C-alpha positions as CSV (number, residue, x, y, z in Angstrom):
1,M,145.3,98.1,60.0
2,L,142.1,96.7,61.1
3,L,141.3,96.7,64.7
4,P,139.5,94.8,66.9
5,P,135.8,95.5,67.9
6,L,135.8,97.0,71.5
7,E,133.8,94.8,73.5
8,V,137.1,92.6,73.2
9,F,139.2,95.7,75.5
10,V,136.4,95.1,77.7
11,P,136.9,92.8,81.1
12,S,134.0,89.7,81.4
13,D,133.5,91.5,85.2
14,H,133.6,95.1,84.2
15,R,130.7,97.0,85.5
16,L,129.4,98.1,82.6
17,R,129.3,94.5,81.0
18,R,127.4,93.3,83.8
19,L,125.0,95.9,83.9
20,A,123.9,95.5,80.3
21,R,123.4,91.4,80.6
22,V,120.3,92.9,83.1
23,L,119.8,96.1,81.0
24,D,116.6,95.4,78.4
25,L,116.2,98.8,76.8
26,K,113.8,97.7,73.9
27,F,111.2,99.8,75.4
28,I,113.1,103.2,75.0
29,H,112.0,103.9,71.1
30,E,108.6,103.2,71.5
31,A,108.2,105.2,74.6
32,V,109.7,108.5,73.6
33,R,107.9,108.0,69.7
34,D,105.8,110.8,70.3
35,R,108.7,113.4,71.0
36,Y,110.5,112.7,67.8
37,C,109.2,113.9,64.0
38,Q,109.2,111.0,62.2
39,D,109.6,111.7,58.9
40,N,110.9,115.5,58.9
41,G,113.8,117.2,60.2
42,R,118.3,116.1,60.8
43,P,118.6,113.1,62.2
44,S,118.7,112.7,66.0
45,I,120.5,111.2,68.7
46,D,119.6,107.5,69.2
47,P,117.1,107.7,72.3
48,E,118.7,104.4,73.6
49,V,121.7,106.2,73.6
50,I,121.0,109.0,75.2
51,I,119.5,106.9,78.7
52,R,122.5,104.9,77.8
53,L,125.2,108.1,78.7
54,F,122.8,109.1,81.3
55,L,122.8,105.2,83.1
56,I,126.8,106.1,83.0
57,Q,126.5,109.1,84.6
58,A,124.3,107.4,87.5
59,M,126.7,104.4,88.0
60,E,129.9,106.4,87.9
61,G,128.1,109.6,89.5
62,I,129.6,111.9,87.2
63,V,128.3,115.3,88.5
64,H,128.2,117.5,85.1
65,V,127.5,116.5,81.4
66,R,130.8,118.0,80.5
67,E,132.6,115.5,82.2
68,L,130.4,112.4,81.1
69,M,131.4,113.1,77.8
70,R,135.2,113.8,78.1
71,Q,135.1,110.4,80.0
72,V,133.1,109.1,77.6
73,Q,135.5,110.3,74.6
74,V,138.4,108.4,75.9
75,N,137.1,105.2,77.8
76,L,136.8,102.4,76.1
77,A,134.0,100.8,77.9
78,Y,131.8,103.6,77.8
79,R,132.1,103.8,74.3
80,W,130.9,100.0,74.1
81,F,128.5,100.5,76.8
82,I,126.7,103.2,74.3
83,G,127.8,101.3,71.0
84,Y,129.9,104.0,69.8
85,E,133.0,102.9,68.2
86,L,136.4,104.5,68.7
87,D,136.2,107.0,65.0
88,E,132.6,107.6,65.8
89,E,131.6,111.5,66.6
90,L,130.1,111.6,69.7
91,P,127.1,113.9,70.9
92,D,127.5,116.9,71.9
93,H,127.3,117.5,75.7
94,S,124.8,120.6,75.2
95,T,122.8,118.2,72.9
96,L,122.5,115.7,75.7
97,S,121.3,118.3,78.1
98,R,118.6,119.5,75.8
99,S,117.5,115.9,75.4
100,L,116.1,116.0,78.5
101,D,113.6,119.1,77.9
102,R,112.5,116.5,75.1
103,L,112.3,113.1,76.9
104,G,110.6,114.7,79.9
105,D,110.5,112.1,83.8
106,R,108.0,109.3,81.8
107,V,110.8,107.6,80.4
108,F,112.8,107.8,82.9
109,D,110.3,106.6,85.6
110,D,109.1,103.9,83.2
111,L,113.3,102.7,83.9
112,F,112.5,103.1,87.5
113,A,109.3,100.6,86.9
114,R,111.0,98.3,85.2
115,S,114.1,97.6,87.3
116,I,111.3,97.0,90.0
117,A,109.3,94.4,87.8
118,Q,112.9,92.4,86.5
119,C,113.6,92.4,91.0
120,Q,110.3,91.1,92.0
121,K,110.5,88.6,88.9
122,S,114.1,87.6,89.9
123,G,112.2,87.1,93.3
124,L,114.5,89.4,95.4
125,I,111.8,91.8,96.4
126,E,109.8,90.2,99.6
127,G,107.4,92.7,100.6
128,K,106.5,92.1,103.9
129,V,108.2,95.0,105.2
130,L,109.0,98.3,103.6
131,H,110.9,101.3,105.1
132,V,110.1,105.1,104.3
133,D,112.4,107.9,105.1
134,A,113.8,110.9,102.6
135,T,117.5,112.6,102.3
136,T,118.4,115.9,101.2
137,I,119.6,117.1,98.0
138,R,122.3,120.3,97.7
139,A,120.9,122.1,94.6
140,D,123.3,124.0,91.9
141,I,122.1,127.4,93.3
142,N,123.6,130.0,95.8
143,K,121.6,130.7,99.2
144,D,121.4,134.5,97.8
145,R,119.2,133.1,95.1
146,V,116.6,131.2,96.4
147,G,113.3,132.0,96.1
148,R,113.8,134.8,93.5
149,D,112.1,135.9,90.4
150,D,115.2,135.5,88.4
151,S,116.7,132.3,90.3
152,A,118.5,129.5,87.8
153,D,116.2,126.4,90.1
154,P,112.5,128.1,90.5
155,D,112.0,124.7,92.4
156,A,114.7,124.8,94.8
157,R,114.0,125.5,98.9
158,F,115.6,125.8,102.2
159,G,115.9,122.8,104.0
160,H,117.8,121.4,107.0
161,F,120.9,119.7,106.0
162,P,123.0,117.3,108.4
163,G,124.7,119.4,110.9
164,G,121.9,121.8,111.3
165,K,122.9,123.7,108.0
166,L,119.9,125.3,106.0
167,E,120.8,125.2,102.3
168,P,119.1,124.9,99.2
169,G,118.0,122.2,98.4
170,Y,115.6,119.2,97.2
171,K,114.3,116.5,99.1
172,Q,114.3,113.0,98.2
173,Q,111.7,110.2,99.9
174,T,112.2,106.9,99.1
175,V,110.9,103.1,99.8
176,V,113.3,100.3,100.3
177,D,112.1,96.7,100.5
178,D,113.4,94.9,103.8
179,R,115.0,92.1,102.6
180,S,116.8,93.2,99.4
181,Q,117.6,96.9,100.1
182,V,116.0,97.4,96.2
183,I,113.7,100.8,95.8
184,V,110.3,100.2,95.3
185,G,109.6,104.1,95.4
186,V,110.8,107.5,94.8
187,A,109.2,110.7,95.1
188,V,110.7,114.2,95.4
189,M,109.6,117.9,96.5
190,P,111.0,121.4,97.5
191,A,113.7,120.8,100.8
192,N,111.2,123.0,102.7
193,K,108.3,120.5,102.3
194,S,107.6,117.9,105.3
195,E,108.3,114.4,104.3
196,G,105.1,112.6,107.0
197,S,102.5,114.6,105.3
198,H,103.7,113.4,101.7
199,A,104.3,110.0,103.2
200,I,101.3,107.9,102.0
201,A,101.5,109.1,98.7
202,V,104.9,107.3,98.1
203,V,104.0,103.9,100.1
204,D,100.9,103.6,97.7
205,E,102.7,104.0,95.0
206,A,105.2,101.8,95.8
207,T,102.6,99.0,96.4
208,A,100.7,99.6,93.5
209,R,104.1,98.5,91.4
210,L,104.2,95.3,93.6
211,G,100.5,94.4,93.7
212,K,100.4,93.6,97.1
213,I,100.2,95.5,100.7
214,P,103.1,95.0,102.9
215,E,102.6,94.1,106.7
216,A,104.7,96.7,107.7
217,V,105.6,100.0,107.0
218,C,108.8,101.5,109.4
219,A,110.0,105.1,109.5
220,D,111.5,107.8,111.4
221,S,109.5,109.7,114.3
222,A,109.2,112.2,111.4
223,Y,106.1,110.2,110.0
224,A,104.6,109.3,113.5
225,N,101.1,110.9,113.7
226,G,97.9,110.3,114.0
227,A,96.9,110.9,110.3
228,N,99.6,108.4,109.0
229,R,98.9,105.7,111.8
230,K,95.1,105.8,110.2
231,A,95.8,105.8,106.3
232,C,98.0,103.1,107.3
233,D,95.3,101.4,109.5
234,E,93.0,102.1,106.6
235,R,95.5,100.0,104.2
236,G,96.3,97.2,106.2
237,I,99.7,98.4,107.4
238,R,101.3,98.0,110.6
239,L,102.6,101.7,111.1
240,V,106.3,101.6,112.9
241,S,107.0,104.8,113.7
242,P,108.3,106.1,117.2
243,P,105.4,108.7,118.0
244,P,106.7,111.6,120.3
245,A,105.9,111.4,124.1
246,P,102.8,112.9,125.5
247,C,103.0,115.9,126.9
248,T,100.1,118.5,128.1
249,Y,100.7,122.8,127.9
250,T,99.9,122.5,131.5
251,G,103.4,121.0,132.5
252,D,104.9,117.9,132.8
253,Q,104.1,117.5,136.6
254,F,100.3,117.1,135.5
255,Y,98.1,114.6,133.9
256,S,99.4,114.3,130.0
257,V,96.4,113.8,127.7
258,E,96.8,109.5,128.1
259,A,95.9,109.3,131.7
260,F,92.3,110.1,130.0
261,Q,90.1,108.1,128.4
262,Y,88.4,108.8,124.8
263,D,84.7,108.2,124.5
264,K,84.7,107.5,120.8
265,Q,80.6,107.5,120.4
266,A,79.9,110.5,122.4
267,D,83.0,111.8,121.4
268,E,84.1,112.9,124.8
269,F,87.3,112.4,126.8
270,V,86.9,111.1,130.4
271,C,89.3,112.3,133.0
272,P,91.0,109.8,136.1
273,A,88.4,111.3,138.3
274,G,86.1,110.1,136.1
275,S,84.9,113.7,135.1
276,R,83.6,114.5,131.3
277,L,85.0,116.9,128.7
278,R,82.8,117.5,126.3
279,F,83.6,118.7,122.6
280,A,84.4,122.5,122.7
281,G,85.2,123.4,118.8
282,T,88.5,123.5,117.0
283,L,91.4,125.8,117.5
284,V,91.0,129.0,115.5
285,D,94.8,129.1,114.0
286,R,94.8,125.3,113.6
287,P,91.3,123.5,112.2
288,S,92.9,120.1,112.7
289,R,93.3,120.6,116.5
290,R,89.9,120.1,118.6
291,K,89.5,121.1,122.0
292,Y,88.1,119.5,125.2
293,R,86.6,121.5,128.2
294,A,85.4,120.1,131.6
295,R,83.0,121.6,133.5
296,A,84.9,125.0,135.2
297,A,82.4,123.7,138.9
298,T,83.5,120.1,138.7
299,C,87.6,120.8,138.5
300,R,87.1,123.3,141.7
301,V,85.9,121.0,143.8
302,C,87.6,118.2,142.4
303,A,90.2,116.1,145.0
304,M,92.7,115.3,141.7
305,K,93.2,119.0,140.4
306,S,96.5,119.7,141.9
307,R,97.7,117.0,139.5
308,C,95.5,118.1,136.2
309,T,95.9,121.8,136.2
310,N,96.3,124.7,137.8
311,A,94.0,126.4,135.4
312,P,90.3,126.8,136.6
313,Q,89.1,123.7,134.6
314,R,91.3,121.1,132.0
315,C,91.0,121.3,128.6
316,L,92.7,119.3,126.2
317,N,93.6,119.9,122.3
318,V,93.8,117.2,120.7
319,G,94.5,116.1,116.7
320,V,91.8,114.7,114.6
321,H,93.2,111.5,114.3
322,H,94.2,111.3,118.4
323,A,92.7,107.7,118.4
324,A,95.0,106.8,115.9
325,L,98.0,108.1,117.7
326,M,97.1,106.4,120.9
327,R,96.9,103.3,119.3
328,L,100.3,103.9,117.5
329,R,101.5,105.1,121.0
330,A,100.7,101.8,122.1
331,D,102.0,99.6,119.9
332,S,105.5,101.3,120.2
333,R,105.6,99.8,123.4
334,T,105.6,96.1,122.2
335,E,108.5,94.3,121.3
336,S,107.9,93.2,118.0
337,F,108.0,97.0,117.4
338,R,111.1,97.6,118.4
339,T,112.4,94.5,116.7
340,L,111.4,96.0,113.1
341,Y,112.4,99.6,113.6
342,R,115.8,98.7,114.4
343,R,116.3,96.9,111.1
344,R,115.3,100.7,109.8
345,S,118.4,102.7,109.8
346,P,120.5,100.1,108.5
347,V,118.7,99.5,105.2
348,I,117.2,102.4,104.4
349,E,120.6,104.8,105.4
350,G,122.5,102.3,103.7
351,V,121.1,103.2,100.4
352,F,120.9,106.7,101.0
353,A,125.1,106.2,102.2
354,E,125.2,104.2,98.7
355,A,123.4,106.6,96.3
356,K,125.4,109.7,97.7
357,Q,129.2,108.5,98.0
358,W,129.2,106.0,94.8
359,H,126.2,107.7,92.5
360,G,126.0,111.3,92.5
361,L,122.7,112.2,94.8
362,R,124.8,114.6,97.3
363,R,124.3,117.0,94.6
364,A,121.9,118.3,92.0
365,W,123.2,117.8,88.3
366,R,120.9,119.5,86.9
367,R,118.0,122.5,87.8
368,G,114.3,122.3,88.5
369,L,112.2,120.1,90.3
370,S,111.7,117.5,87.1
371,K,115.1,117.4,86.4
372,M,115.7,116.5,90.1
373,K,113.5,113.7,89.7
374,V,115.3,112.2,86.8
375,Q,118.3,112.3,89.1
376,S,116.8,110.4,91.5
377,L,114.9,108.0,89.1
378,L,117.8,107.4,87.4
379,V,119.9,106.7,90.5
380,A,117.4,104.6,92.3
381,A,117.2,102.4,89.1
382,V,120.7,101.7,89.0
383,L,120.9,100.8,92.5
384,N,118.2,98.4,91.6
385,F,119.9,96.7,88.6
386,K,123.1,96.1,91.1
387,R,121.4,94.5,93.3
388,L,119.7,92.2,90.5
389,M,123.6,91.8,89.1
390,A,124.2,90.2,92.3
391,V,122.1,87.9,92.1
392,L,121.8,86.9,89.0
393,L,125.2,87.4,87.8
394,A,126.2,85.2,90.5
395,I,124.4,82.2,88.8
396,L,125.3,83.0,85.7
397,D,129.2,82.9,86.5
398,L,128.5,79.3,87.4
399,P,129.7,76.4,85.2
400,K,127.1,75.4,82.5
401,D,126.1,72.0,84.1
402,T,125.8,74.1,87.1
403,I,123.2,75.8,85.6
404,Q,121.4,73.6,83.8
405,L,121.0,71.8,86.9
406,I,119.3,74.9,88.8
407,W,117.0,76.0,85.9
408,S,115.9,71.8,85.6
409,F,115.1,72.1,89.3
410,L,113.6,75.7,89.3
411,K,111.3,73.7,86.7
412,T,110.5,70.8,88.4
413,I,109.3,72.7,91.5
414,G,107.2,75.3,89.4
415,R,109.4,78.4,90.4
416,I,110.6,79.4,87.6
417,Q,109.4,83.0,88.2
418,L,112.0,83.3,91.1
419,I,114.4,83.6,88.3
420,D,114.3,85.4,85.2
421,R,113.6,83.1,82.5
422,R,115.3,85.2,79.6
423,I,118.7,85.8,81.0
424,I,119.2,82.2,82.6
425,S,117.7,80.4,79.5
426,R,120.5,82.6,78.0
427,A,123.5,81.5,79.9
428,A,122.0,78.1,80.3
429,T,122.8,77.2,76.4
430,K,125.9,79.9,76.6
């Protein structure tokens, strides 16, 4: 008995059928050509099939490769998506795992970059306001093996997870477009690394891919420091990140650093009484901190000394980017700053929740920084394709004559770039 093709059994609104309609993997073979011997050895699994299997894993949030292949064995939609018929033998799970060592993370970075390009070409990405934040991912390793020479995951490190728990894992730093929630930048690091010190690099990567500089980058207080504000100023970006309140080692009852005016030309501070604090060198244990000191003789007779310090003379310890931090504090008091910052949590926290709840980002599937990066790139690409599917397929599901009207209108106003030309053209002639 001749069985009908698998496509017959896959509903038209199935998520993998919808994904297939926006997915273009023609680049895969050329991207991995140097990883395969072209004229020797046994026939290999088609690298596009491997990528499609990993996309299923990310779309469905399946943690283990063994379980993935068990599901593909019995799921008609999965078989259809990878192009395998019912009587075809599937790749072994071990072959699939080894393929990651062969492919590396470059091809997955290409896949992620193409998901961004498609979303941008379809008009989803506005790019005016970006949100950056980091989330922790639990490593697949026992706590007592972290950092040891014989550790199964030599890259995992302890980090603070929700609830204050100290767990081994990684951090994924993510940049998201405000309007569309499309992920435009991803970086992965061990969980003990500070996300604030790596923010500019991932923002630079995102803006390079978008080909435009955002008006603002929103982030939580972990990113609020003078170095990040200075770097953003140099790029023409407004940093929207609430800075810590100013304080002084002499106690909150005394003047904080904000009561002192900085004279950039003289590299001196002027105290509330009008006296000057001169540069006295950097701190021995913290070379990024600069020390300024008033004259003891001046402080001794100052009428404001009781409100300034109980030491013989007032000293200030400030960061090398103190002036930028002051600009950030001043900006944080504006209503436009507060309005932008209120958008941060719903956008980027929503992306993290979606990635962890539905796409398996809560825990590492494999061990090692490179493979953790592959997982992050896969999940980010899937989320972007979901955004693309929601918009483009809403148009594709319209009647044929309506699609043709939309297509004609876009050509008339010269805005074809707002919609993926290949997809709409195909739909208009279906």
